[in-house]
SESE-415580 format. One line per 2 residues: their letters; for each residue z, y, x of C-alpha. Coordinates in steps of 0.1 Angstrom, whole numbers. Each point is the difference from the previous one (the first is absolute). Layout:
<pts>
A) Z,Y,X  ...
</pts>
This chain:
<pts>
XX) 434,-1056,-325  -32,5,-13
XX) -27,12,16  0,38,-9
XX) 41,2,4  -5,-10,39
XX) -28,25,3  22,28,-14
XX) 28,-10,24  -24,1,31
XX) -8,38,-8  31,5,-5
XX) 18,-15,34  -33,16,21
XX) 6,32,-13  39,5,13
XX) -9,-15,30  -25,27,3
XX) 30,20,-6  24,-11,23
XX) -24,-6,32  -1,38,6
XX) 39,4,7  20,-3,26
XX) 26,-30,10  17,28,26
XX) 27,27,-7  -20,26,19
XX) -3,29,-17  -37,3,-10
XX) -17,34,13  -22,19,-26
XX) -38,2,-2  -12,26,14
XX) -15,29,-24  -41,4,12
XX) -10,37,23  -9,30,-27
XX) -36,-1,-8  -21,29,17
XX) -23,14,-24  -34,7,16
XX) -18,29,6  -28,5,-20
XX) -38,-3,19  -31,33,-5
XX) -15,-29,-19  36,2,-21
XX) 2,37,0  -35,5,-10
XX) 2,-22,-32  35,20,-12
XX) -25,32,6  -26,-11,-21
XX) 24,-3,-28  3,38,-14
XX) 29,9,-10  -14,31,-21
XX) -33,4,-19  -35,23,16
XX) 6,41,-9  -24,-11,-25
XX) 23,-20,-21  32,20,9
XX) -19,27,-12  -13,-19,-30
XX) 39,-4,-4  10,35,-3
XX) -4,16,-24  -1,37,22
XX) -32,-9,13  -21,-10,-36
XX) -31,28,9  -1,-12,42
XX) -5,-32,-17  -26,6,-21
XX) -17,22,27  2,-29,24
XX) -14,-19,-24  -29,22,-9
XX) -7,9,37  -9,-43,3
XX) 32,4,30  25,-20,-16
XX) -12,-31,15  -1,14,36
XX) 37,12,-6  6,-35,-9
XX) -9,-13,27  14,-8,36
XX) 1,34,14  25,14,13
XX) -3,34,-15  24,32,-9
XX) -5,9,-33  10,35,-13
XX) 4,-6,-30  1,35,-29
XX) 20,-9,-26  -17,10,-41
XX) 19,32,2  -20,11,33
XX) -34,-9,-18  12,17,-30
XX) 0,33,18  -32,3,15
XX) -19,25,-16  -11,-5,-33
XX) -30,-27,-4  4,-11,38
XX) 8,-32,-9  -30,0,-21
XX) -18,13,27  9,-28,29
XX) 0,-29,-27  -36,12,-8
XX) -10,-7,34  20,-30,11
XX) -21,-12,27  -3,35,19
XX) 24,31,-5  30,-27,-19
XX) -10,-24,34  1,22,21
XX) 36,18,-16  17,-38,-3
XX) -10,-11,37  14,33,14
XX) 36,-10,-14  -1,-35,23
XX) 0,1,35  -6,-36,15
XX) 37,-18,15  32,-1,-8
XX) 18,31,7  37,6,-15
XX) 14,27,-2  19,0,32
XX) -38,1,17  -11,28,-23
XX) 23,25,5  -13,1,41
XX) -33,0,-9  -15,36,-3
XX) -37,-18,-20  -11,-30,-11
XX) -38,-9,-1  -9,-16,-40
XX) -22,-24,-7  -24,26,-15
XX) 0,16,37  15,31,-4
XX) 39,11,14  27,7,-21
XX) 33,22,16  35,-11,-1
XX) 27,20,6  38,3,-1
XX) 20,24,-18  40,1,-3
XX) -5,-37,-5  -31,-4,-22
XX) -30,-12,12  -31,23,-18
XX) -37,-12,5  -26,27,4
XX) 30,20,-2  4,6,-35
XX) -2,-42,-12  38,-18,1
XX) 11,-40,8  21,3,-28
XX) 7,-41,5  -5,-25,33
XX) -7,-34,9  -8,-16,-26
XX) -7,-35,18  -33,-19,-15
XX) -10,-32,14  -34,21,17
XX) 15,32,9  27,27,-10
XX) -1,28,-28  12,36,4
XX) 4,19,-33  -9,36,-3
XX) 0,26,-27  -39,14,-2
XX) -31,-15,9  -14,6,37
XX) -37,14,-3  -26,-3,35
XX) 1,32,17  -41,-2,-2
XX) 7,1,-40  25,25,-3
XX) -17,25,19  -33,-4,-22
XX) 28,5,-31  24,28,13
XX) -25,20,14  -34,18,-23
XX) -35,-2,8  -21,27,21
XX) -18,3,-34  37,7,-17
XX) 14,28,27  -31,13,-8
XX) 5,9,-37  34,7,6
XX) -4,27,22  -16,29,-14
XX) -13,9,30  -28,-28,1
XX) -14,6,-40  -30,7,17
XX) -6,-28,23  14,-25,-34
XX) -26,17,-21  -26,-8,23
XX) 12,-33,7  0,-10,-39
XX) -36,14,0  -8,-20,28
XX) 16,-36,-12  17,-1,26
XX) 38,3,-11  4,-37,-6
XX) -12,-8,33  27,27,13
XX) 25,-21,-18  -4,-35,4
XX) 5,-23,28  -11,0,37
XX) 13,29,28  -21,35,1
XX) 8,31,21  -7,31,-22
XX) -11,39,17  8,14,-36
XX) -11,34,-3  23,27,-20
XX) -16,20,-31  2,35,27
XX) -19,-22,18  -28,-8,-32
XX) -2,35,-8  -9,13,36
XX) -32,-21,-6  -31,22,-3
XX) -5,10,-40  -12,-21,-21
XX) 2,-30,28  33,-20,-21
XX) -21,5,-34  -34,-18,17
XX) 19,-30,12  18,-10,-30
XX) -33,4,-20  -13,-28,26
XX) 34,-22,1  -19,-32,14
XX) -17,17,24  9,29,23
XX) 35,0,-17  6,-38,3
XX) -11,9,40  21,29,4
XX) 32,-14,-16  -6,-36,25
XX) -5,21,34  36,11,-9
XX) 10,-41,4  9,-21,25
XX) 3,-40,-4  39,-8,12
XX) 27,19,8  3,29,27
XX) 28,15,6  -1,35,17
XX) 15,-18,32  -34,-18,0
XX) -20,25,-11  4,29,31
XX) -9,-31,24  -39,-7,-17
XX) -26,24,4  -15,-7,-27
XX) -1,-28,-35  -16,-15,-22
XX) -4,6,-30  -8,-22,-37
XX) -30,28,-7  -16,-16,40
XX) 1,31,17  24,7,28
XX) 32,29,-8  3,18,45
XX) 41,5,3  12,23,27
XX) 33,12,5  9,35,13
XX) 40,5,8  14,-16,-29
XX) -30,2,-16  -22,-23,-18
XX) -36,8,-16  -26,-17,-12
XX) -34,7,10  11,30,19
XX) 6,21,-27  18,-22,-31
XX) 44,3,14  23,-25,-14
XX) 31,11,-14  16,-24,-15
XX) 4,-31,17  13,-39,-12
XX) 9,2,-35  -1,-35,-9
XX) -11,-23,-26  -1,-32,-13
XX) -33,-7,9  -3,22,33
XX) 3,37,12  -1,37,-6
XX) -9,29,25  -6,36,-19
XX) -32,18,11  -4,36,-5
XX) -38,-2,0  -25,-25,-22
XX) -16,-25,25  -41,-1,-1
XX) -19,-24,10  -23,10,35
XX) -30,-13,-27  10,23,-23
XX) 11,27,19  -30,10,17
XX) -19,-16,-30  16,24,-26
XX) 16,32,15  -16,22,13
XX) 2,16,34  13,33,11
XX) -29,16,2  -13,-13,-34
XX) 37,17,-18  -8,29,20
XX) -36,4,-10  10,-5,-37
XX) 28,23,1  -11,41,-3
XX) 33,7,13  -12,-15,37
XX) -35,17,-5  4,20,37
XX) 15,-31,19  -32,-22,-13
XX) -19,28,19  21,1,31
XX) -6,-41,-3  -34,5,-1
XX) -7,26,26  23,-21,27
XX) -16,-37,-9  31,-8,-12
XX) -9,-12,-30  -15,-37,7
XX) 36,-5,19  24,5,-33
XX) -28,-13,-21  2,-34,23
XX) 31,-28,6  27,10,22
XX) 31,11,-14  11,37,0
XX) 22,28,-15  -15,28,-6
XX) 18,37,-5  -23,12,-22
XX) -6,41,-6  -13,10,-29
XX) -21,28,-8  23,26,0
XX) 17,-9,32  -33,3,16
XX) -7,39,-16  34,7,8
XX) -10,3,40  -6,32,14
XX) -37,11,-7  -29,-13,22
XX) 20,-29,8  -16,-26,-23
XX) -26,10,12  1,-1,39
XX) 16,-33,-5  -35,-10,-23
XX) -21,14,30  19,-25,25
XX) 2,-30,-12  1,-23,25
XX) 33,23,16  18,21,-15
XX) -8,-21,-34  0,-30,12
XX) 36,8,9  18,16,-27
XX) -12,-33,-23  13,-29,27
XX) 37,25,1  -4,-8,-38
XX) 4,-41,3  24,-23,12
XX) -11,-37,9  15,-29,-27
XX) 6,6,-38  34,19,-4
XX) 16,8,-30  15,24,-11
XX) 34,-19,1  -3,-6,37
XX) -16,34,8  34,17,-10
XX) 22,-25,24  -23,15,29
XX) 5,29,22  -33,0,17
XX) -35,-14,-9  -28,-4,31
XX) -35,10,-14  -33,-17,9
XX) -5,34,21  32,-11,24
XX) 20,25,-11  32,-8,-20
XX) 8,24,-34  33,1,-8
XX) 19,-8,-35  34,13,-17
XX) 12,-3,-28  16,33,-23
XX) 16,-11,-31  -21,-29,-11
XX) -29,25,13  -21,-16,30
XX) -17,22,28  -24,-5,30
XX) 0,24,32  30,21,-23
XX) -20,17,-24  -23,-24,-11
XX) 9,-16,-34  -8,-32,-15
XX) -9,2,-35  -15,-28,-14
XX) 4,-38,18  -7,-34,2
XX) -35,0,-19  -15,-32,12
XX) -34,-10,14  -16,-33,11
XX) 6,9,37  29,22,-3
XX) 23,28,-18  -10,33,-3
XX) 37,28,-2  -14,33,-14
XX) 12,34,22  1,36,-17
XX) -12,12,40  -24,-4,31
XX) 21,-22,26  -11,22,34
XX) 3,-17,35  11,9,31
X) -24,15,20
</pts>
């Protein structure tokens, strides 16, 4: 054989011997090779789980909203407010997402108005739709409210299987899962309570303008340039005088005030305004309140009645406005500095009216003119000249002859301490006089009588130091 043939033969022989070497030469049955044990799958380690969770199964909240054709307006708003990056971040967040139809249902111009103020109003509205954390529907229905990222709470209620936010906004789709939270779809846009308060309630100025009982007040506010102030932001408490309150001012007073709009009129109007919202329940606990004019108004409570500066009654309370609260009063408040400077005293009013010439003579004789020309607060039931003339013959002369005795007693019997307006007089059965004796008060068919027979024929002549009611006869004290 040549060399190549010999090598081939040796290779074949080697392969045959290797194949035969594994066979047994006995007749015993060969046991089958055992199957390997099944391999047990090892549970994932925490590191493995974390790695899996880092690969989200869905897009972010913004991704989902962009991909869904029902949230175009919401996406536009989120981008305008600069919140897209926030809502694409790790979160997690719960978003109550209004549909395009929900935005379209807003009052005309509201959407445009929000987009025109992206960093304030729009951001406030959008953040009012977002709650921290991932709150699934099964948890939402167990809550009464949830605090939004805006800082204000949204109320939650379940009614016949339906979920409502703030009573009227319905959740129509739940639990749309995102990589960074969950989306619940709602059928209307949620507006923060602070914003709805401004939108739903008119301003103080608007309330006054809409009520014909305040037409004089509105005219005065307009003249003083204060309408814009009481229509804008801020919180005010306004003690609002009615038209009748202005009409009760001494003749010519309103015209005088309107002639000085930036001076006296503004002072008077600002004396009716207190900074902040002071409801009736708080007003009655205060002895006084500082007005925007700078001077204080005093507050007193008599039974269920509340009075300012002793004589002005609060007749309606707690009319709520978007920018404050209104309490209605029955007379115009005048700052103390103006009262002392501009209104005449009781003595001056009597001296200027010829119907009281006999009364002035009597006051002068008794030395009481100075008392009724000075400080203090009095209610004077002032008899006319005819009332004095109706006394029995010689009575007036006898009284003037005893000025420090009988005359002074009679005059003091016509005076009550404090300013008591007609509206309060008719509610009384009697009133104590400066003499120390009471006068009886009765009302018969709308007429007011003192001691049964003396009729009050004119009321509420306001003076710097009190009020005058005119009577038709002389009051005689008991001896």
